[in-house]
N, C-alpha and C positions, 0 to 999 in steps of 0.2 A: 371439505374440499377434496375432490378426487384427483383433479389435475390442475396445476398452477398454470395459468395462461400468461405466457411470457412474450414480451416484445423486446427487440434489441435495437438500440441506437448506436450505430457503429458496426462495421462488418470487416474490419481490417485484420492485421497480423495476429494480435493477441486474442481477439475474440474467436477467430477461426481455428487457432491452434490450441486454445485452452478451454474457453467457456462453452462454446457451441457443442463440441464433442461430448462434454459432460451432460449437457441438457438433452441432446439428441438421444442419449443412451438411457434416459430415465422415463419410466412409465408414468410417473406422476407429473410430467411437464408436457405442456402443449406449446410448441413454438409457433406463435400466432403470426408474427410479422417481423420483418427486419428492415431497417432504414440505413442506407449507405450512399456513397457517392459513386457515380459511374455505373457502367453496365455490369461490373463485377458483382454487384449486390444480387443480381438475378441468378448468377451461378452459385452464390452462397445460399440463396433460397432453395435451389434444387439439391444442393449437396447435403444440407442439414434438415430439409423437410419443413421449412417455414411455410405458413399458409399463404403469405403474400410478401412481396418486396416493394419498397418505395424509396423515393428520394426525399420525401416530405415527412418531417418529424411530426407535424400536426396530424397527418393522416394516420401515422402509426399510433399515436397516443389516443386518437379517437376510436380506435378499435376496442373491443371488449377485453381488457387486460386486467390481470391481477398484479403484475410486476414488470419492471423494466430493467434491462441490463445496459449500462452506459459504458462504451469503450471508445469514445471519440478521442481526438487529440485533447491534451490536458486543458487547454483554454476553453474548450466547449463543454466541459463537464457541467459547469454550474447552470447555464440556462436549460440544458436538458433535464437536469435533476430537479430544478425548480418546477418546470412544466409537469414532470411526472408526480412529484410530491403534492402539488396543488390539485392533482386529480385523485389523490388518495391512493396512489400506487406504491407498492414496496419497491425499493431501489437498490440495486447493486451498482455502485459507481467505482470505476477504476481509480487507482491512485496515480498522482496525488488527487485527492477529492476535488480541490480547487487550487488556484494559484494565489488566492488572496484570503487573508484571515477573516475579513468581514463576510466574505461569501461563504466560507466554510462554516462559521458559526450561524449564519443565516440558514444553512441547510440543516444544521442540528435543530434549530428552533422549528423549522417547517416539518421535519420528520416527527418531532415530539408532538406538535399540534395535530398532525394528521393521524397519529397513533399507528404508524407503519414502521417496518424494519428498513433501516439503511445500513448496508454492509459494504465496507471497502475491502477488497480481497487482498489482504496481506498474508501470503502463504506461510511465513515462519510463525505467525501468531497462532497457528493451528497445529503445529508439530507436537507430538506427545511429550517430547522433552522440554519444550518451552511451557506447555501447559503444566507440567510437573514443577518446573521452576517457579511459575507464578503461585502455585499452591504453597510452596515454601515461603515465598515473600508475603503472601496474604496471611500466613500463620505467624508472621512476625519473627521469623527465625534469624534475621540479621538486625532486628531492631529498626530504629529510625535511620533512613539513608542519609549519609552526610556527603558522599562523593559518588559520582557516576561517570564511568567511561563508556562511550558509545562509538565504535569504529566499524566502518564497512569499506571493503574494496572488492572490485569485480572486474571481469574481463570485458569491459564495455566501451573501450576507447573507439572501436569501430562504429558502434551504435551512435555515439555522440559526435563522431567525426564524419558521419554520412556514409559509412560503409557497413551495411548490416549483414555481411556474409556470415560472420561467426554466429549471429543470432539465428539465422536460418538453419545453420548446421545444428546448433544446440537444441532448438525447439522443433526441428523437422517440419517446417511449415512451408506450404507452397505460396503463401502470401508474405511479401516482404514488409518490414517496418517502414513507414513513411519517414524519410529523412527530415521533412519539415516538422514532424512531431518531436523528434529527439534532438535535433541539432540547430533549431531556430530559437533564439532567445524570446521572440515575440509569442511563441507558442508554448513556452515553458520548458524548452529543451535544457539539457545539462544534467550533471551528476546529482545536484542537490534535489531537484524535483523528481528525477528519474530513479534514484537509488537511495539517497539518504531518507527519502520518504519511507522506505522499508525499515531501516534500522531505528529511526526515531519513533516510528509507530510501534515497533516492538518494545522499545524502552518505555514508552508511555503506557502501553497496555500492561506490561509486567509490573510497573511500579505505581501507577496512578499519579505520577508526578506531572508538573506543568512548568515549562520554562517561563521565567519572569523577565530576564534580560540576557543579552548575548553580545559578545564581541567576536566578529568572525571575519574570515578572509576566504575568497574564492580565487582560483587561478585557472585560466583557460589553457595555458601552455600551447598556444598555437591553434587551438580549436575555436570554433565560433561560440562555444558555450563552455561552462566550467567543467573541468575534469578533476579538480582537486578542491577540497573544502576543509576548513579547520576552524574551530571556535572554542571559546570558553563561555560556559553557561552558568548563570545563577538561577536556581529554581525557586518557585514559591516554597516558603518554609525554611529557606536559608541554605539548602544543599548546594554544593559546587559541582560542576561537571565539565567534561571535555568531549568534543565531537570531532570526528575526522572521517574523510571519505576520499577514495582514489579510484579512478576509472581504468587504471592502466595495468591490471594484472594481465599476464600473458594469456592468450586464447587457450581455453581448455583447463586453466587453473580453477581450483575450487573457490567458490565465493567465500569471502571473509566477513563474518559478522561477529563482533566480539563485544560483549557487554559485561562490565565488571562493576559491581555495586558494593560499596563499603558502608557498613552501618555501625550503629552503636554497640551491636552485639556480635557482629561477624561479617563475613565477606561471601558474596555469591558471584561466581564466574560462569558465564555462558559463552561458549565458543562453538559456532556451527562448523567451522573449518575442521577443527580437531575432534568435533563431536563429543563435547564434554560439558557437563554441568556439575560444578563442585560447590559445596557449602563448607566453610571453615568458620567455626564459632570460637569466640575468645575463651569459652570455658573448656576448650579442648575437643569438642565434638567435631567429627569430620564425616561428610557424606558425599558420595559420588553417585549421581543418578545413572541408571543403565540406559544406553542409547543404542538402538539397532544400527549396524553399519549402513551408511548411505542415507541415514535419516536427516543429516544436516544439509543435504543438497536441496536447492530451492525447487519447489514445485508448488502449484497453486490449484490443486484439484479439490481440496476440502472446502475452501471458502465458497465457490459457486454452489457446491452441493449443500453446504450448511445454510446458504441463503434460502433455498427451497425448504429445507427442514424447519427453519424458523417460521416460514409462512404457514406450513402445514401443521405446526405444533409438535413435530417430532423432536425438536431441540429448542432449548431456550438460551443457548450459549452463543452469543455474538462476541467474538474475540477481537473484532475490528470495527467497532461502532463509529458513528459519525463524530462522537466526542473525541475518541482516540485520533481519528484522522484529522480533525480540526487542530488538535495540539501539534501535530506534525506540520500542518500547513503554516500555522503562525510562526513556528520555529524557523522553518526554511525561508519564509518571507523576510523575517527579521535578520537572519544570517546574511542573505543577499543584500539587504539594505545596509547592514553594517559594513559589508565589504565595499559597497559603493561609496561609503563615507570613510574610507581609509581605516577600517577596523574599529571605528568608534563604537563603544557599547551603546546599544539601543534597547528600549523596552520591547518585550515580546507582546505584552498585552497591558491594558490599562489596569 
């Protein structure tokens, strides 16, 4: 395959500020067509060199494509991904992959049946220091995990409150995030779907764990959607965990993602804000992984590039598979269900 023929479903803020520039700069990608709402999609076609633009998803998918990039509002990911997978196309689907666990696991099955790549672009899963941390865990350096802490906080109160000004400054985009995507409950707005999706997917990729039951609380604090989330988790295999999230860091502050894993043989701590990964074993061994300054900052350039490399065979490493994304989806769905039931513990999966 000399060039991967890519179609795009969605042409908004994140696609135009992150994914499309990556693909437009690659010689091994042909941007065949783009589907979006309104006349802005034709300006996107001209800006990035797509072959055609349309308002009709079926017209796009009927083109001669190898792969599809889906960046629609959260609640529209599933039908677009189903249509693409059923045509045998490789799929990059934005996070959260879906809003419902049954839909997420259905996409896992469809991708497996079609024998195609499905990648959900979680940027932190591709950082050199998180990849190195996973190697330590895969080598059994902390033994069997007994307790996991997973925390995230970000300067996103404006995004979830309907004021995307800070996001425009941070990502230098001419296209604004749609408030209906981020601050409407019916479209999956809120901190859990918008941000905890990152931290939980990182946890599940690093550890291979899966949540079994959760007791959680979400708080809107005057917003139409959740800005704060907290939960106690029981994992398959018996490990215990805690999860927390907060949208109200001050604009300009560094994102916080803090994962601490306590095992039978030691402890691993990963902190993107302070840019550190440390291993402390009970036999006295200590190790601190080297991290380049600024590497902890969030960016998502590697995942869309890796998607193409998987298709062409340049790489075989997908750090954010559909399975990882589905574990995040089912956790978040159960967290919000538990919160709606006054924090009662609920099962995450059968």
